[in-house]
N, C-alpha and C positions, 0 to 999 in steps of 0.2 A: 505495500502499500504505501503511493506516496505524501510525500507532505503539502500539505497546502496552506497557502500567508492568510487563510483565513482562520487556522489553527492557531497559529501564532499568541499568544501572552505578551502584551504590552504592558509596560510599567507605567502610568500618564501620571506626572509631578504640577503644581500647580504650582509656581512663584511668586509669593503675594511681594516681596520686596527682599535687601538684600541690608546688611548693617556690617561695616566695619569697629572692629573696637580694638586694643590693647588685650593682648593676654589675658592680664591683671586681674583688670576686668571682667574678661567671660570668666576666669578661675574662681570668683568670688561669686558668680550667680548661684541664684537659691532658687529654691520657690517660690514665686509671688515676682521674681524677678521680671523686671522690663526691656525689653530688648525693639529701640527706636528703631526703624527699618526708613531707609533712603528711599522711601515712596509716597504719594500723597495717596490721600482716599478714593482719586477716582483714577491714579494713576492705570495704564493695562498693566496684569499679569501676564506672564510667560507661561507659556503649556510646553512640556516636555515629553517626550515618548523615551524613552528607555535613557533618560538626560541630553536626549539630542532636541534641541530647540525646533517645534513643530507648529506652531503660531501665539499668537498672541489674545487677549481677550480683558473684558470686563466682571467682575464678579457682581453676581447678581443677589440679593438679599431677600427673601420671599419667606416670611416668618421666621420659623423656625432655620428653613433649608439653607443654602448659600451655593450655589452653583454660579457658572462660568459662561459666559455667552463668548461664542469666538468672534473678535473681531477680523483678523487679518491672519491668513493661512502664508506661513513661510515656507516658500518650495523654493527649490534647490535639487533641480533633477539626478542631477550625478549622485548628491549626499542621500536622496531620498533613495534613488534607487539602491547604492549602498549600504545603508544602514538597513533598509527589507530584507536582501541578500542574505546581510550577517544575522538576524534574526530568524530567516527562517535554515540557517546551515546551509545554505545553497543557493546556485544564480535563480532570476526567477522567471530566466527563459526558460531553466528544466522542471520547475516549480508550474509553468503551461503547460507543457507538455506531458505532463503528468496527470 
């Protein structure tokens, strides 16, 4: 039985923001510490698939539910093909032929 791209599991991560701080501050962090992000409340978030940027979006809060509305797809054809092939463990032409 040949592998198909539809069966590949992808880890999706949404990056709300980033912060830079000295190591001594990070080492003092504990429960209740606040990390200030270098991002505003209305800034776009970055969406990663297996740590590879694939899109940008806006955070949407509906009651207690949080989701991300995609506003931009990041397309880099050769990189996307390479990532897809690496996830599948084979090249895409082989998957299509199978």
